[in-house]
C-alpha positions, 0 to 999 in steps of 0.5 A: 560523524554518527548519524542521528536518531532521525536519520536512522529511522528515515534510513529504516523508513526507506528500508521498509519502503523498499521492501514494501515494494519487493514484496508485491508478490505475496498478499502476506509479505505485503501486509507484514512489510506494510504493517511494519511500515506503519509502525516505524512511522510512529518511531519517526514521531517519538524521535521528532518529538526528542529531537526538536527538545534536544536541538531546539531546547522546546518541546515538540507538541504533535497537536501543534504540528503543521505538516499533518495531513489526510494520509499522515492521520491515516496512518496514525490511525493505522498505528493506532488499530494495530496497537490497540484493537486489530492487526491491518487486513488487505485486499487484492486487487487484481487485473489480467490482461490479454491478448487483442482476440482480432487483428484491430482489437485491444488488449482486455484487462479483466478485474477483481478484488479478492477479499483474503480469508486467509491474511497469510496467502503466500500467493494471490488467489488465483480465478480471473479467467476469460473464456473463449466464446463458441463463434456459432452461439455466442456462449462461453466454451471451457476453453481458457484465454491465456493472459499476457500480464497481471498487476496487483494492488494491495489495498487496506480492507477499512475496518470501519465507516470512519476509516472508509471515508478518510480513504475515500478522501484520500482517494486511494486505499493502495498500500504502495500509494499511501507509503509513497505519499507519506510526508516526511517530518518536514512535511515535504513529499518524501523523494528518498521514498520515491525514488526507492520506488519501481513506478507502476 
């Protein structure tokens, strides 16, 4: 049996979500893949409109759909922004972890958020450092402590105050978290997208 347009768009969204997850090492790839994911959400809305008319014989009206949420509205705003104003920009939030310095210590995490001037950068900036302290004076030395792990989160850079407020209400600006939270056409949490994600 041939797939419906809805089946195809949902499959494309699942693949885009997988690609977004696999793009994590590269800010450029994350931004481009997230932009593609946002674009596919518009296609999903268009297919929902067509399929509703075809299957139920009634015109689907986006304004009367009960499945909208802060997250779906955010994606609509991002689509409109990309089509009419400017391309999505991202920030890179980096956390570097360092081994404990003493026998009873815990791993130390140092975090910072990079505001990328180059949105086509293939690699995140490399600048967070933890320096050894002089045991006598306590002053930092030139000796870098090697990190044992690094975690990158990619955040939407709000273009205006309204977008910043919406992200605040949602509770995250992380592109992976937002994509994972996007409800499908039934308004339910998209388990098909969740299953494609490596949990972080």
